[in-house]
Structure formats: structure tokens, C-alpha cells
N, C-alpha and C positions, 0 to 999 in steps of 0.2 A: 666485857673485858674481865679476865680473871682477877681475883683479889691478889694483893701484894703477898699475902701469906702463902697462897697456892704457888705463885711464881717463885718465891724463895725456896719452897720445897723442891720444885722442879730443878732450880739452879743447883741446889745441893746434890740432888740425885745425879745430874749430868756431870758435875765436878767429880763425884766418886767414880762414875763410869769412865771418865777421861783418865783418871789416875790409874785405874785398873788396866785399861787398854794400853796405856803408855808403858806400864811395867811389863805387860805381856809382849809388847813390841820389842823392848830391850832384851828380854830373855830369848825370844825367837831369833833376834839378830845375832846374839852371842852363839847360840846353838847352830845357826846356819853357817857361821864362819868356821866353826870347828868341823862340822860335817863336810863342808866344801874342801877343807884342807885334807881331811882323811881320804875323801874320794880321789882327789888329785894325787895324793901320796902313793896310791897303788898303781899309777900309770907306768913308772919306770920298771916295777916288778913284772907287770904284764908284758911290757916290751921285751924284757930279758927272756922271759919264758917263751915268747913268740919266736925269738931268734933260735932258741934251743930246739923248739919243735920244727922250725924251718930246716934245721940241719938234719933232723930225724926224717923229715918227709921225703928227702931225696933218696932215701934208701929203702922205701917200702912202696907197695901198691896201695893207693888210697882206698880202693874198693874193698880191701881186706878188713877195714875197721867198721864196726856196726854204726858208728856215728855218721859215716859217710854214705851209707846205703840209702838210696831213695826208694820209698815204698808207698803203696796206696794209702791215702789218708782216710781212715774210717772214723777215728776219734782224735780230735785235737786235744792236746794237753796245755792248758792255759794257767799260768801263775799270775794272780791278781795281787799287786802290791799297793795297798792304800795306807791310810793313817789309822792310828788307834783312837785319836781324839778329833774333834771338830774345830771350828773357828779358824779354818784355813781357806776361806773363800770357796771358789768353784772347783778346787783341785779334785776332790773325790767325785763330784758330779760329772766332770769331764771323763774320768776313768770309767764311771758307770755307763756313760753313753757309748763308749767303745765296746763294753760288754754286751749291751743290748743290740749292737750291730753284728754280733756273732750269730749267724743263722745256721751254720753247719753243726753237726754233732760234736760236742766238746765236753770234756771233763775239767772242772775248775779246782784250783788249789789256791789258798789264800794266805797272804801275810798282811796283817792289819785287821783290827776289829771292825772297822767301817765296811771293808770289803766282805768280810765274813757275814755280817748282818745283811748286806745287800743281796748276796748270793742266796742266803737262806730265805729272805723275804720274797725274792722273785722265783724261788723254787727251781733253781738251776742245779745241775748235777755237781755237787761239791764233794770231792773225795776226801780232802783233808785241809785243815787250817793250821798254821804254824805261828808261834809266838816269838817275836824278835824284839829285844829291848831297844831303847832309844840309841844306844851306842852302836848298834848293828854289828855285834861280834860275828866273826867269820864262822865259828863253830855252830851258831844258831841258824845262820842262813844255809850252811852246808847240809843241815838236816833236811831242809826243804828241797834243795837241789838234788841231793843224792836219792831222796825218795822218788822224785820225778824221773830221774835217770833210770832207777830200778824199774819203774812202771814202763818206761820207754823200751828198755831192753827186753822186758817180758811181753811186750806187745799190747799192753793195756791201753796205751796211747801211741799215736804215730807221729806226733810232733811235740816239741816243748817250746812254748811261746810265753812271753812275759808282757803283761799290760802294766805300765808304770808311768809316773810323771818324770820325764827326763829333764834334768836341771840344765838350762842354757845360761841364764843369768838371774840376777835378783828379781827382776820383774817378769821373766818369761819362764814358764815350766810347760813343756810340751808333752801332752799325753799321747803315747805311742804304743804300738804292738811290736815287740822285738822278737824275731824268730831266733831260737837257740839251736835246736836240733830238728831235723838232720842238717848237717853241714853240706852246702853245695860242693865245696872243695876245701881242702885244707889250706891252700894258698890264699883263697879269698877270706877265710876265717882269720888267718894270721895277719893279713894286711890291715885288718881293723885296728890292730894294736901296735903294729910296727910303724916307725917313721918312714916316709918315702925314701930317704937316703939309705935306710937300713935294708929296705926291700931290694934296692938296686945293687947294693954292695954286699950280697950274701957271702958268707964265709965259705970259700971253696976248698978249705982244708979237709983232708980225710979224717973223720972222727970215728973212733971205735966206741961202741956202746955195749955195756955188759948188763944182763946176760946176752941180749940181742936188741936190735932196733925195735922190733914189734912189741917186745915186753915193755920196753921203756915208754913207747907210745901209748900202750894200753894203760900204763900207770899215770902218765902225765896228762893225757887228753881229758879224762874225766875230772881230774883235779883242776884243769884249766877252765872247764865248763863251770865248776863250782866257783872258781874265782871270778868268772865273768858275771854270774848271777849275783855274787856278793857286791861287785862294783855297781851293778844295776840297783841293788837295794840301798847302797850308799847314796847314789844319785837321787833316788826317790826320797830318802830322808832329808837331803839338802833341799829338795823341792818343797817338802812339807814345811820345814822351818822358814823358808823364804816366803812361801804363800801365806803362812800365818803372820809373819812380820808385816807383809804388805796389807793384809786384812786388818790387823790391829792398828796400823798407822792410819788407814782409811777411817776406821772407827774413831780413833782419837781426833783426827781432823774434823770429822762430822760433829763430834761432841763439842769441839772448840767453836765451830760455826754456830751450832745450836745454842751454846752458852752465850755467844754474843747477841743472838736474836732475843734470848730470854732476858738478858740484862737490859737491852733496849726496851723491851716490853715492860719490864719492872720499873724502869725509870719513868716511862710514860704513865703507868698506873699510879706511881707515887706522886708524880707531878699533878695528875688529874685529881687525886685525893686531896693534895694540898690546896689546889685551886678551889675545889668544892668547899673545903673548910673555910677558906678566906671569904668566899661568897656567902656562906652561911653566917659568918661573924658580921660581915658588912650588912647583910639583910637584917640581922637581929638589932644592930645598932641603929639602922634606919627606922625600924619599927618602933624602937624605944624613943627615938627623937620625935 
């Protein structure tokens, strides 16, 4: 049995660990709530833009836009969104598993230090990595999305896909591959953001666009793709904080359980030491008598 001094040291160490993990859990919970509110706050804006694009789509031929042209896939373009820091459970490991399942030729782009390190370590073709701060500002995400769109239009890549952790709820983050371009159809793309009742009750009024419908679509659709990737990045950030909160809560609970076991072990060791001292005193008195 370990000495009482060693057990006290372990108890002190576990208490410090529990205090740290509890603080990290509270910080992650606060950040998760803010990130979730920001992600949900963009939904009405996306729905309004979808209605505008739906009105535009009635006046053009979809095949006229390069985002809607289906072509042979020679090189996939994949944006990997991971965390900058660890201590978030299996979140990044699940994303890396999806990357390893990519067997076709692909070029990778990265947001997040962990993903950049993984792509470099596994010697995959990484074209660029982008730095996005914890608040996930639109201007920083737009740099990544516009760079990939430029590569797509130039023919360097034939798809734009995103591997990221989709936030479902506090306990569940689903690692998925989300296709962005090419769009199968403009209607299918817009239905992702419009409410069912909005899709049924399309505005049938005649709307005039200046300078013309094609020019407005060419300006709005790339911006809409930027906004979609930004929403994905916000969802990934909410998933990160949620996963870290759950991981820190689990670590705190494990520390509490270990602390109880160590306290019990300490009490047993202390009781054994006291019993041993009593026996030694009684034996000494018996010998003196």
C-alpha cells in the first residue's frame, strides 16, 4: 500500500486537474452558446437571399452559369475544417478518418492548425491553409472560399467539397463531407435554405433586375457560396466548443471519481498506520510488564 504522503500528493494533483478541467468546461460552454447563436442568426439572411435568387432563376437558363455545369471530375477540391487546439475528444480524429477514405485524386485546402498538420504529416496534396480566428469573421472565411472558387473556375479542381463537424446538438457532432460545387440545380441548392412554405408560395410578380438578370446572378451566386461556407465554418466552431465542453466535463467527472477512490485509500492507509502504532504501543507495554 502506498504511504499516506504519496496519496496526499496524488489527491492534491487530482484536485488541481479537476479545477482546471472545470474552468475549461465553463469557458467552452460559454463559447459554444455564443457560436451557436451566431450560426443560427445567419439563417434568416440565407433564406432571404434564397428567395431573391429564386426570383432570378425564373428568368435565366441554368446551364449558362459555370457553377451549374457538370464536368468530368479529375481533381476534387476538398476544404478540411478542423480545430486549432486539442482537448476536444475524438472530433478531429473523426474528420481525419474521412480524409483517409478519399481514394480519388484530390487537392486539399485547410482551415485549422490540426488539419494542416495532419495533411502535411500524411503527405497529401495541400494547396493552401487559411487562418481563421475564434470568432470566425466572414472576411477571413471569404478568403478561403474565393480562393477555391477561383481554382474551380480556372479548372485546377473540378469540385468544391467541405469536410467538417456539423453541429447537431451539444452531445452530437456529425463529421460529414458537404458538396458545394458544382450545383446539381439552382432549385435544389435554394431549397436547402428556404422554408417549405416559401418554396411552395414563390413570388410570381414580374421583377425587373438591373443591369440584367444574368449580371445579378453572376454577382449574387458566388457571394451566396461564400456565405454558405461561412455558415459551415460557424457550425464547425460550435461543434469544437461543444466537443471540448463534453471532453472537459468527462475529465472533471473522472477526476472526481478518482479523488473519491484516493480519499478512501488514504483513509485506509491512515487507519492501518494508526492500528499499527497502537499494536506497537501495546506490545511495548506488554514487554515492559
